[in-house]
C-alpha positions in Angstrom: -50.3 24.4 -41.2 -47.2 22.6 -42.0 -45.1 25.2 -40.3 -46.9 24.8 -37.0 -46.4 21.0 -37.1 -42.7 21.4 -37.8 -42.4 23.9 -35.0 -43.9 21.4 -32.5 -41.4 18.7 -33.7 -38.5 21.1 -33.0 -39.7 21.9 -29.5 -39.6 18.3 -28.3 -37.0 17.7 -25.6 -35.0 14.5 -25.5 -34.9 13.0 -21.9 -31.3 12.0 -22.3 -30.3 15.6 -23.1 -32.1 16.8 -19.9 -30.3 14.2 -17.8 -27.0 15.2 -19.3 -27.6 18.9 -18.5 -28.6 18.0 -14.9 -25.5 15.8 -14.4 -23.2 18.6 -15.7 -24.9 21.2 -13.4 -24.6 19.0 -10.3 -21.0 18.1 -11.1 -20.1 21.7 -11.4 -21.9 22.6 -8.1 -20.1 19.7 -6.3 -16.7 20.9 -7.7 -17.4 24.5 -6.5 -18.4 23.3 -3.0 -15.3 21.2 -2.7 -13.1 24.1 -3.8 -14.9 26.3 -1.2 -14.2 23.7 1.5 -17.8 23.1 2.2 -17.6 19.3 1.9 -15.5 16.7 3.7 -13.8 15.6 0.5 -10.6 17.7 0.9 -10.3 17.3 4.7 -9.3 13.6 4.5 -5.7 14.1 3.6 -3.8 15.9 6.3 -0.4 16.0 4.6 2.5 14.0 3.2 5.4 12.5 5.1 8.3 10.2 4.4 7.7 6.9 6.2 9.5 3.7 6.8 7.7 0.3 6.5 9.2 -2.7 8.2 8.3 -6.1 6.7 8.8 -9.5 8.3 9.6 -12.1 5.6 9.7 -15.5 7.3 11.3 -18.8 6.2 13.3 -17.6 3.2 15.2 -20.7 2.0 18.1 -19.4 0.0 21.8 -20.0 0.1 22.3 -16.4 -1.0 23.0 -14.5 2.2 22.5 -11.1 0.6 19.2 -11.6 -1.2 18.1 -8.1 -0.1 20.6 -5.3 -0.2 20.3 -1.9 1.4 20.1 0.9 -1.2 18.4 -1.3 -3.8 14.9 -0.9 -5.1 12.3 -3.6 -4.8 8.9 -3.7 -6.4 6.0 -4.2 -4.0 2.5 -5.6 -4.4 -0.2 -4.6 -1.9 -3.4 -6.7 -1.7 -2.6 -8.2 -5.1 -2.2 -4.8 -6.8 1.3 -3.8 -8.0 2.3 -0.5 -6.5 5.8 0.7 -7.4 9.5 0.2 -6.6 10.5 1.3 -3.1 14.0 1.8 -1.8 15.3 -0.7 0.8 17.0 1.2 3.6 17.8 -1.5 6.1 18.0 -5.3 6.2 18.3 -7.7 9.1 18.5 -11.5 8.8 17.8 -13.8 11.7 18.6 -17.5 11.7 15.9 -20.0 12.5 16.1 -21.0 16.2 14.9 -23.9 18.2 14.4 -24.1 21.9 15.8 -27.0 23.8 15.6 -27.8 27.6 18.8 -27.8 29.6 19.6 -30.0 32.6 18.9 -27.3 35.1 15.2 -27.1 34.2 15.5 -24.0 31.9 15.6 -23.6 28.2 18.0 -22.2 25.7 17.8 -21.4 22.1 20.2 -22.5 19.4 20.4 -22.2 15.7 18.4 -25.0 14.0 21.0 -27.3 12.5 18.4 -28.8 10.1 17.6 -25.4 8.5 21.0 -23.6 8.2 20.0 -21.8 4.9 16.5 -20.8 6.1 16.3 -17.3 7.6 13.8 -14.7 8.6 14.3 -11.2 7.2 13.2 -7.9 8.5 13.3 -5.5 5.5 12.7 -1.8 5.9 11.4 0.2 2.9 10.8 3.9 2.5 8.2 5.9 0.6 6.3 9.1 0.8 2.8 8.5 2.2 -0.4 10.6 2.6 -1.4 11.2 6.2 -5.0 10.6 7.1 -6.9 10.4 10.4 -6.7 6.6 10.0 -3.0 6.4 9.4 -0.6 6.3 6.4 -1.8 5.7 2.8 0.4 4.6 -0.1 -0.8 3.7 -3.5 -4.4 4.1 -2.4 -4.0 1.5 0.4 -3.8 2.1 4.1 -0.5 0.7 5.5 -1.0 -0.8 8.9 0.6 -3.6 11.0 -0.5 -6.9 9.6 -0.9 -5.9 6.0 0.3 -8.5 3.5 2.9 -7.2 1.1 4.9 -9.0 -1.6 8.5 -7.9 -2.5 9.7 -8.7 -5.9 13.3 -8.3 -7.3 15.3 -9.8 -10.1 15.6 -13.2 -8.4 12.9 -13.3 -5.7 9.2 -12.8 -5.1 8.4 -13.2 -1.4 5.5 -12.4 0.8 5.7 -10.7 4.1 3.7 -8.8 6.7 4.1 -5.3 7.9 5.4 -5.3 11.5 6.0 -1.5 11.9 5.2 1.8 10.1 6.7 5.0 11.4 7.6 8.5 10.0 11.2 9.3 9.1 12.4 12.5 10.6 
């Protein structure tokens, strides 16, 4: 009789073992369906393309006129998550302007004499992005006009907004 009791003990199934086996089987089936293109998982990414990202960095107060240099790399942070170092391909600096009325009833703009060392920069970066139906994705983030991005170099850490994203041909 002891042998029958010990056989019953050996036949008991642990619920955690059953759950583990079910999880493995379902995962394998999901992988097979994705490979057979029966799910929408692999249809999201339409390809890769080299893109340019234009950032507007306003009110940079620095006597250094070449704070950003074309050809250098700058680390970027997207939505408080560091991404990587991207290459700067183009830099434009614009002085701060003020509008004053003239005697003929019109207006003209002149450089603000009170803020000679304050400039607005338009910095163009380049990267390879994934193309989706919603736009471009870099570092797991969609890049669209209005996104906040921080640039960080050896002597600066400045925040800006994306003002244009376009493919480089």
